[in-house]
SEFIZA-3560 file (N, C-alpha, C; in Angstrom, 3 decimals):
REM SEFIZA-3560
<numar><xx>114.270</xx><yy>173.267</yy><zz>-38.594</zz><atom>N</atom></numar>
<numar><xx>115.001</xx><yy>173.959</yy><zz>-39.621</zz><atom>CA</atom></numar>
<numar><xx>116.463</xx><yy>173.989</yy><zz>-39.204</zz><atom>C</atom></numar>
<numar><xx>117.335</xx><yy>173.671</yy><zz>-40.143</zz><atom>N</atom></numar>
<numar><xx>118.763</xx><yy>173.651</yy><zz>-39.862</zz><atom>CA</atom></numar>
<numar><xx>119.344</xx><yy>175.050</yy><zz>-39.733</zz><atom>C</atom></numar>
<numar><xx>120.542</xx><yy>175.099</yy><zz>-39.187</zz><atom>N</atom></numar>
<numar><xx>121.201</xx><yy>176.393</yy><zz>-38.962</zz><atom>CA</atom></numar>
<numar><xx>121.482</xx><yy>177.117</yy><zz>-40.273</zz><atom>C</atom></numar>
<numar><xx>121.926</xx><yy>176.391</yy><zz>-41.280</zz><atom>N</atom></numar>
<numar><xx>122.265</xx><yy>177.019</yy><zz>-42.556</zz><atom>CA</atom></numar>
<numar><xx>121.026</xx><yy>177.594</yy><zz>-43.244</zz><atom>C</atom></numar>
<numar><xx>119.936</xx><yy>176.856</yy><zz>-43.209</zz><atom>N</atom></numar>
<numar><xx>118.712</xx><yy>177.345</yy><zz>-43.846</zz><atom>CA</atom></numar>
<numar><xx>118.187</xx><yy>178.581</yy><zz>-43.114</zz><atom>C</atom></numar>
<numar><xx>118.207</xx><yy>178.549</yy><zz>-41.791</zz><atom>N</atom></numar>
<numar><xx>117.759</xx><yy>179.704</yy><zz>-41.004</zz><atom>CA</atom></numar>
<numar><xx>118.628</xx><yy>180.929</yy><zz>-41.304</zz><atom>C</atom></numar>
<numar><xx>119.927</xx><yy>180.728</yy><zz>-41.397</zz><atom>N</atom></numar>
<numar><xx>120.843</xx><yy>181.826</yy><zz>-41.680</zz><atom>CA</atom></numar>
<numar><xx>120.580</xx><yy>182.389</yy><zz>-43.069</zz><atom>C</atom></numar>
<numar><xx>120.333</xx><yy>181.525</yy><zz>-44.040</zz><atom>N</atom></numar>
<numar><xx>120.060</xx><yy>181.978</yy><zz>-45.405</zz><atom>CA</atom></numar>
<numar><xx>118.774</xx><yy>182.791</yy><zz>-45.468</zz><atom>C</atom></numar>
<numar><xx>117.745</xx><yy>182.339</yy><zz>-44.777</zz><atom>N</atom></numar>
<numar><xx>116.486</xx><yy>183.083</yy><zz>-44.769</zz><atom>CA</atom></numar>
<numar><xx>116.653</xx><yy>184.433</yy><zz>-44.092</zz><atom>C</atom></numar>
<numar><xx>117.354</xx><yy>184.473</yy><zz>-42.972</zz><atom>N</atom></numar>
<numar><xx>117.564</xx><yy>185.741</yy><zz>-42.275</zz><atom>CA</atom></numar>
<numar><xx>118.392</xx><yy>186.700</yy><zz>-43.111</zz><atom>C</atom></numar>
<numar><xx>119.397</xx><yy>186.213</yy><zz>-43.832</zz><atom>N</atom></numar>
<numar><xx>120.194</xx><yy>187.086</yy><zz>-44.688</zz><atom>CA</atom></numar>
<numar><xx>119.342</xx><yy>187.677</yy><zz>-45.800</zz><atom>C</atom></numar>
<numar><xx>118.440</xx><yy>186.890</yy><zz>-46.363</zz><atom>N</atom></numar>
<numar><xx>117.567</xx><yy>187.397</yy><zz>-47.416</zz><atom>CA</atom></numar>
<numar><xx>116.607</xx><yy>188.457</yy><zz>-46.918</zz><atom>C</atom></numar>
<numar><xx>116.066</xx><yy>188.251</yy><zz>-45.726</zz><atom>N</atom></numar>
<numar><xx>115.141</xx><yy>189.228</yy><zz>-45.149</zz><atom>CA</atom></numar>
<numar><xx>115.869</xx><yy>190.517</yy><zz>-44.822</zz><atom>C</atom></numar>
<numar><xx>117.043</xx><yy>190.414</yy><zz>-44.226</zz><atom>N</atom></numar>
<numar><xx>117.789</xx><yy>191.607</yy><zz>-43.836</zz><atom>CA</atom></numar>
<numar><xx>118.351</xx><yy>192.351</yy><zz>-45.030</zz><atom>C</atom></numar>
<numar><xx>118.607</xx><yy>191.678</yy><zz>-46.125</zz><atom>N</atom></numar>
<numar><xx>119.103</xx><yy>192.348</yy><zz>-47.319</zz><atom>CA</atom></numar>
<numar><xx>118.017</xx><yy>193.192</yy><zz>-47.959</zz><atom>C</atom></numar>
<numar><xx>116.766</xx><yy>192.778</yy><zz>-47.820</zz><atom>N</atom></numar>
<numar><xx>115.673</xx><yy>193.523</yy><zz>-48.429</zz><atom>CA</atom></numar>
<numar><xx>115.377</xx><yy>194.810</yy><zz>-47.663</zz><atom>C</atom></numar>
<numar><xx>115.355</xx><yy>194.748</yy><zz>-46.349</zz><atom>N</atom></numar>
<numar><xx>115.083</xx><yy>195.906</yy><zz>-45.519</zz><atom>CA</atom></numar>
<numar><xx>116.179</xx><yy>196.055</yy><zz>-44.468</zz><atom>C</atom></numar>
<numar><xx>117.361</xx><yy>196.520</yy><zz>-44.858</zz><atom>N</atom></numar>
<numar><xx>118.434</xx><yy>196.610</yy><zz>-43.879</zz><atom>CA</atom></numar>
<numar><xx>118.156</xx><yy>197.666</yy><zz>-42.813</zz><atom>C</atom></numar>
<numar><xx>117.581</xx><yy>198.793</yy><zz>-43.207</zz><atom>N</atom></numar>
<numar><xx>117.304</xx><yy>199.860</yy><zz>-42.268</zz><atom>CA</atom></numar>
<numar><xx>116.256</xx><yy>200.760</yy><zz>-42.899</zz><atom>C</atom></numar>
<numar><xx>115.103</xx><yy>200.857</yy><zz>-42.274</zz><atom>N</atom></numar>
<numar><xx>114.031</xx><yy>201.648</yy><zz>-42.846</zz><atom>CA</atom></numar>
<numar><xx>113.550</xx><yy>202.648</yy><zz>-41.806</zz><atom>C</atom></numar>
<numar><xx>113.663</xx><yy>203.928</yy><zz>-42.134</zz><atom>N</atom></numar>
<numar><xx>113.154</xx><yy>204.971</yy><zz>-41.261</zz><atom>CA</atom></numar>
<numar><xx>111.714</xx><yy>205.261</yy><zz>-41.643</zz><atom>C</atom></numar>
<numar><xx>111.065</xx><yy>206.045</yy><zz>-40.825</zz><atom>N</atom></numar>
<numar><xx>109.674</xx><yy>206.417</yy><zz>-41.103</zz><atom>CA</atom></numar>
<numar><xx>109.570</xx><yy>207.201</yy><zz>-42.407</zz><atom>C</atom></numar>
<numar><xx>110.523</xx><yy>208.085</yy><zz>-42.642</zz><atom>N</atom></numar>
<numar><xx>110.513</xx><yy>208.894</yy><zz>-43.867</zz><atom>CA</atom></numar>
<numar><xx>110.758</xx><yy>208.041</yy><zz>-45.107</zz><atom>C</atom></numar>
<numar><xx>111.711</xx><yy>207.114</yy><zz>-45.018</zz><atom>N</atom></numar>
<numar><xx>111.972</xx><yy>206.272</yy><zz>-46.183</zz><atom>CA</atom></numar>
<numar><xx>110.812</xx><yy>205.314</yy><zz>-46.438</zz><atom>C</atom></numar>
<numar><xx>110.147</xx><yy>204.880</yy><zz>-45.385</zz><atom>N</atom></numar>
<numar><xx>108.982</xx><yy>204.016</yy><zz>-45.558</zz><atom>CA</atom></numar>
<numar><xx>107.845</xx><yy>204.785</yy><zz>-46.222</zz><atom>C</atom></numar>
<numar><xx>107.654</xx><yy>206.039</yy><zz>-45.825</zz><atom>N</atom></numar>
<numar><xx>106.609</xx><yy>206.860</yy><zz>-46.436</zz><atom>CA</atom></numar>
<numar><xx>106.904</xx><yy>207.110</yy><zz>-47.906</zz><atom>C</atom></numar>
<numar><xx>108.162</xx><yy>207.381</yy><zz>-48.232</zz><atom>N</atom></numar>
<numar><xx>108.541</xx><yy>207.570</yy><zz>-49.634</zz><atom>CA</atom></numar>
<numar><xx>108.321</xx><yy>206.290</yy><zz>-50.436</zz><atom>C</atom></numar>
<numar><xx>108.614</xx><yy>205.155</yy><zz>-49.839</zz><atom>N</atom></numar>
<numar><xx>108.395</xx><yy>203.874</yy><zz>-50.510</zz><atom>CA</atom></numar>
<numar><xx>106.912</xx><yy>203.639</yy><zz>-50.775</zz><atom>C</atom></numar>
<numar><xx>106.077</xx><yy>204.001</yy><zz>-49.819</zz><atom>N</atom></numar>
<numar><xx>104.628</xx><yy>203.847</yy><zz>-49.983</zz><atom>CA</atom></numar>
<numar><xx>104.122</xx><yy>204.743</yy><zz>-51.107</zz><atom>C</atom></numar>
<numar><xx>104.575</xx><yy>205.984</yy><zz>-51.139</zz><atom>N</atom></numar>
<numar><xx>104.120</xx><yy>206.924</yy><zz>-52.159</zz><atom>CA</atom></numar>
<numar><xx>104.571</xx><yy>206.473</yy><zz>-53.546</zz><atom>C</atom></numar>
<numar><xx>105.800</xx><yy>205.960</yy><zz>-53.659</zz><atom>N</atom></numar>
<numar><xx>106.301</xx><yy>205.505</yy><zz>-54.955</zz><atom>CA</atom></numar>
<numar><xx>105.550</xx><yy>204.279</yy><zz>-55.462</zz><atom>C</atom></numar>
<numar><xx>105.136</xx><yy>203.407</yy><zz>-54.567</zz><atom>N</atom></numar>
<numar><xx>104.493</xx><yy>202.145</yy><zz>-54.955</zz><atom>CA</atom></numar>
<numar><xx>103.011</xx><yy>202.118</yy><zz>-54.621</zz><atom>C</atom></numar>
<numar><xx>102.369</xx><yy>203.250</yy><zz>-54.588</zz><atom>N</atom></numar>
<numar><xx>100.975</xx><yy>203.324</yy><zz>-54.151</zz><atom>CA</atom></numar>
<numar><xx>100.034</xx><yy>202.628</yy><zz>-55.134</zz><atom>C</atom></numar>
<numar><xx>100.461</xx><yy>202.447</yy><zz>-56.378</zz><atom>N</atom></numar>
<numar><xx>99.613</xx><yy>201.746</yy><zz>-57.345</zz><atom>CA</atom></numar>
<numar><xx>99.475</xx><yy>200.270</yy><zz>-56.996</zz><atom>C</atom></numar>
<numar><xx>100.474</xx><yy>199.706</yy><zz>-56.321</zz><atom>N</atom></numar>
<numar><xx>100.470</xx><yy>198.299</yy><zz>-55.917</zz><atom>CA</atom></numar>
<numar><xx>100.007</xx><yy>198.218</yy><zz>-54.466</zz><atom>C</atom></numar>
<numar><xx>98.717</xx><yy>198.351</yy><zz>-54.278</zz><atom>N</atom></numar>
<numar><xx>98.145</xx><yy>198.468</yy><zz>-52.939</zz><atom>CA</atom></numar>
<numar><xx>98.423</xx><yy>197.258</yy><zz>-52.053</zz><atom>C</atom></numar>
<numar><xx>98.431</xx><yy>196.082</yy><zz>-52.629</zz><atom>N</atom></numar>
<numar><xx>98.656</xx><yy>194.889</yy><zz>-51.809</zz><atom>CA</atom></numar>
<numar><xx>100.069</xx><yy>194.855</yy><zz>-51.234</zz><atom>C</atom></numar>
<numar><xx>101.022</xx><yy>195.514</yy><zz>-51.883</zz><atom>N</atom></numar>
<numar><xx>102.397</xx><yy>195.527</yy><zz>-51.403</zz><atom>CA</atom></numar>
<numar><xx>102.624</xx><yy>196.574</yy><zz>-50.313</zz><atom>C</atom></numar>
<numar><xx>101.897</xx><yy>197.669</yy><zz>-50.344</zz><atom>N</atom></numar>
<numar><xx>102.162</xx><yy>198.756</yy><zz>-49.396</zz><atom>CA</atom></numar>
<numar><xx>101.272</xx><yy>198.706</yy><zz>-48.159</zz><atom>C</atom></numar>
<numar><xx>100.290</xx><yy>197.842</yy><zz>-48.141</zz><atom>N</atom></numar>
<numar><xx>99.389</xx><yy>197.761</yy><zz>-46.987</zz><atom>CA</atom></numar>
<numar><xx>100.155</xx><yy>197.398</yy><zz>-45.722</zz><atom>C</atom></numar>
<numar><xx>101.100</xx><yy>196.461</yy><zz>-45.826</zz><atom>N</atom></numar>
<numar><xx>101.876</xx><yy>196.056</yy><zz>-44.649</zz><atom>CA</atom></numar>
<numar><xx>102.698</xx><yy>197.215</yy><zz>-44.091</zz><atom>C</atom></numar>
<numar><xx>103.290</xx><yy>198.001</yy><zz>-44.974</zz><atom>N</atom></numar>
<numar><xx>104.107</xx><yy>199.131</yy><zz>-44.527</zz><atom>CA</atom></numar>
<numar><xx>103.243</xx><yy>200.200</yy><zz>-43.882</zz><atom>C</atom></numar>
<numar><xx>102.071</xx><yy>200.438</yy><zz>-44.434</zz><atom>N</atom></numar>
<numar><xx>101.171</xx><yy>201.448</yy><zz>-43.869</zz><atom>CA</atom></numar>
<numar><xx>100.729</xx><yy>201.050</yy><zz>-42.471</zz><atom>C</atom></numar>
<numar><xx>100.364</xx><yy>199.793</yy><zz>-42.289</zz><atom>N</atom></numar>
<numar><xx>99.906</xx><yy>199.358</yy><zz>-40.971</zz><atom>CA</atom></numar>
<numar><xx>101.056</xx><yy>199.256</yy><zz>-39.979</zz><atom>C</atom></numar>
<numar><xx>102.246</xx><yy>198.910</yy><zz>-40.449</zz><atom>N</atom></numar>
<numar><xx>103.402</xx><yy>198.800</yy><zz>-39.561</zz><atom>CA</atom></numar>
<numar><xx>103.781</xx><yy>200.147</yy><zz>-38.980</zz><atom>C</atom></numar>
<numar><xx>103.825</xx><yy>201.175</yy><zz>-39.811</zz><atom>N</atom></numar>
<numar><xx>104.230</xx><yy>202.496</yy><zz>-39.353</zz><atom>CA</atom></numar>
<numar><xx>103.059</xx><yy>203.352</yy><zz>-38.896</zz><atom>C</atom></numar>
<numar><xx>101.841</xx><yy>202.953</yy><zz>-39.176</zz><atom>N</atom></numar>
<numar><xx>100.669</xx><yy>203.696</yy><zz>-38.737</zz><atom>CA</atom></numar>
<numar><xx>100.545</xx><yy>205.073</yy><zz>-39.360</zz><atom>C</atom></numar>
<numar><xx>100.727</xx><yy>205.132</yy><zz>-40.661</zz><atom>N</atom></numar>
<numar><xx>100.646</xx><yy>206.418</yy><zz>-41.354</zz><atom>CA</atom></numar>
<numar><xx>99.233</xx><yy>206.970</yy><zz>-41.311</zz><atom>C</atom></numar>
<numar><xx>99.135</xx><yy>208.277</yy><zz>-41.195</zz><atom>N</atom></numar>
<numar><xx>97.835</xx><yy>208.937</yy><zz>-41.256</zz><atom>CA</atom></numar>
<numar><xx>97.596</xx><yy>209.437</yy><zz>-42.671</zz><atom>C</atom></numar>
<numar><xx>96.352</xx><yy>209.737</yy><zz>-42.960</zz><atom>N</atom></numar>
<numar><xx>96.011</xx><yy>210.254</yy><zz>-44.287</zz><atom>CA</atom></numar>
<numar><xx>96.698</xx><yy>211.590</yy><zz>-44.531</zz><atom>C</atom></numar>
<numar><xx>96.801</xx><yy>212.403</yy><zz>-43.501</zz><atom>N</atom></numar>
<numar><xx>97.443</xx><yy>213.709</yy><zz>-43.633</zz><atom>CA</atom></numar>
<numar><xx>98.916</xx><yy>213.572</yy><zz>-44.022</zz><atom>C</atom></numar>
<numar><xx>99.611</xx><yy>212.625</yy><zz>-43.399</zz><atom>N</atom></numar>
<numar><xx>101.016</xx><yy>212.402</yy><zz>-43.734</zz><atom>CA</atom></numar>
<numar><xx>101.178</xx><yy>211.966</yy><zz>-45.189</zz><atom>C</atom></numar>
<numar><xx>100.314</xx><yy>211.090</yy><zz>-45.622</zz><atom>N</atom></numar>
<numar><xx>100.418</xx><yy>210.596</yy><zz>-46.987</zz><atom>CA</atom></numar>
<numar><xx>100.101</xx><yy>211.682</yy><zz>-48.007</zz><atom>C</atom></numar>
<numar><xx>99.114</xx><yy>212.517</yy><zz>-47.702</zz><atom>N</atom></numar>
<numar><xx>98.767</xx><yy>213.600</yy><zz>-48.617</zz><atom>CA</atom></numar>
<numar><xx>99.879</xx><yy>214.642</yy><zz>-48.681</zz><atom>C</atom></numar>
<numar><xx>100.490</xx><yy>214.951</yy><zz>-47.549</zz><atom>N</atom></numar>
<numar><xx>101.594</xx><yy>215.913</yy><zz>-47.537</zz><atom>CA</atom></numar>
<numar><xx>102.809</xx><yy>215.387</yy><zz>-48.278</zz><atom>C</atom></numar>
<numar><xx>102.973</xx><yy>214.064</yy><zz>-48.312</zz><atom>N</atom></numar>
<numar><xx>104.113</xx><yy>213.463</yy><zz>-49.004</zz><atom>CA</atom></numar>
<numar><xx>103.897</xx><yy>213.402</yy><zz>-50.514</zz><atom>C</atom></numar>
<numar><xx>102.684</xx><yy>213.656</yy><zz>-50.972</zz><atom>N</atom></numar>
<numar><xx>102.441</xx><yy>213.720</yy><zz>-52.407</zz><atom>CA</atom></numar>
<numar><xx>101.487</xx><yy>212.689</yy><zz>-52.956</zz><atom>C</atom></numar>
<numar><xx>100.800</xx><yy>211.960</yy><zz>-52.113</zz><atom>N</atom></numar>
<numar><xx>99.839</xx><yy>210.972</yy><zz>-52.598</zz><atom>CA</atom></numar>
<numar><xx>98.568</xx><yy>211.679</yy><zz>-53.081</zz><atom>C</atom></numar>
<numar><xx>97.921</xx><yy>211.083</yy><zz>-54.053</zz><atom>N</atom></numar>
<numar><xx>96.663</xx><yy>211.627</yy><zz>-54.547</zz><atom>CA</atom></numar>
<numar><xx>95.552</xx><yy>211.330</yy><zz>-53.543</zz><atom>C</atom></numar>
<numar><xx>94.585</xx><yy>212.219</yy><zz>-53.464</zz><atom>N</atom></numar>
<numar><xx>93.484</xx><yy>212.091</yy><zz>-52.511</zz><atom>CA</atom></numar>
<numar><xx>92.699</xx><yy>210.801</yy><zz>-52.743</zz><atom>C</atom></numar>
<numar><xx>92.482</xx><yy>210.456</yy><zz>-54.006</zz><atom>N</atom></numar>
<numar><xx>91.719</xx><yy>209.252</yy><zz>-54.338</zz><atom>CA</atom></numar>
<numar><xx>92.456</xx><yy>207.988</yy><zz>-53.900</zz><atom>C</atom></numar>
<numar><xx>93.795</xx><yy>208.008</yy><zz>-54.031</zz><atom>N</atom></numar>
<numar><xx>94.576</xx><yy>206.842</yy><zz>-53.613</zz><atom>CA</atom></numar>
<numar><xx>94.515</xx><yy>206.646</yy><zz>-52.104</zz><atom>C</atom></numar>
<numar><xx>94.545</xx><yy>207.730</yy><zz>-51.362</zz><atom>N</atom></numar>
<numar><xx>94.464</xx><yy>207.638</yy><zz>-49.901</zz><atom>CA</atom></numar>
<numar><xx>93.084</xx><yy>207.146</yy><zz>-49.470</zz><atom>C</atom></numar>
<numar><xx>92.039</xx><yy>207.620</yy><zz>-50.133</zz><atom>N</atom></numar>
<numar><xx>90.694</xx><yy>207.165</yy><zz>-49.811</zz><atom>CA</atom></numar>
<numar><xx>90.501</xx><yy>205.685</yy><zz>-50.130</zz><atom>C</atom></numar>
<numar><xx>91.250</xx><yy>205.178</yy><zz>-51.100</zz><atom>N</atom></numar>
<numar><xx>91.102</xx><yy>203.773</yy><zz>-51.485</zz><atom>CA</atom></numar>
<numar><xx>91.550</xx><yy>202.838</yy><zz>-50.364</zz><atom>C</atom></numar>
<numar><xx>92.398</xx><yy>203.314</yy><zz>-49.463</zz><atom>N</atom></numar>
<numar><xx>92.845</xx><yy>202.479</yy><zz>-48.353</zz><atom>CA</atom></numar>
<numar><xx>91.798</xx><yy>202.395</yy><zz>-47.256</zz><atom>C</atom></numar>
<numar><xx>90.844</xx><yy>203.261</yy><zz>-47.267</zz><atom>N</atom></numar>
<numar><xx>89.720</xx><yy>203.193</yy><zz>-46.327</zz><atom>CA</atom></numar>
<numar><xx>90.147</xx><yy>203.274</yy><zz>-44.884</zz><atom>C</atom></numar>
<numar><xx>89.831</xx><yy>202.248</yy><zz>-44.102</zz><atom>N</atom></numar>
<numar><xx>90.086</xx><yy>202.256</yy><zz>-42.674</zz><atom>CA</atom></numar>
<numar><xx>91.506</xx><yy>201.950</yy><zz>-42.275</zz><atom>C</atom></numar>
<numar><xx>92.388</xx><yy>201.708</yy><zz>-43.216</zz><atom>N</atom></numar>
<numar><xx>93.785</xx><yy>201.430</yy><zz>-42.873</zz><atom>CA</atom></numar>
<numar><xx>94.519</xx><yy>202.669</yy><zz>-42.387</zz><atom>C</atom></numar>
<numar><xx>94.165</xx><yy>203.812</yy><zz>-42.932</zz><atom>N</atom></numar>
<numar><xx>94.817</xx><yy>205.053</yy><zz>-42.521</zz><atom>CA</atom></numar>
<numar><xx>93.905</xx><yy>205.790</yy><zz>-41.544</zz><atom>C</atom></numar>
<numar><xx>94.528</xx><yy>206.443</yy><zz>-40.625</zz><atom>N</atom></numar>
<numar><xx>93.773</xx><yy>207.163</yy><zz>-39.607</zz><atom>CA</atom></numar>
<numar><xx>93.320</xx><yy>208.503</yy><zz>-40.100</zz><atom>C</atom></numar>
//
């Protein structure tokens, strides 16, 4: 891969997630919880527990739908 292509890909990745804290990641998960395939990576990356997700405002049924992904 050439230098320009690598730089372009890295700029695109960094523009999407320039800085994500645990709190902002949790808020992102709660906002997009209907799109389970999109939030699974964030849940496993940060290791959210069911208690954290419920306290942040997720519905009990939505948290149960993730099954073994949440602790």
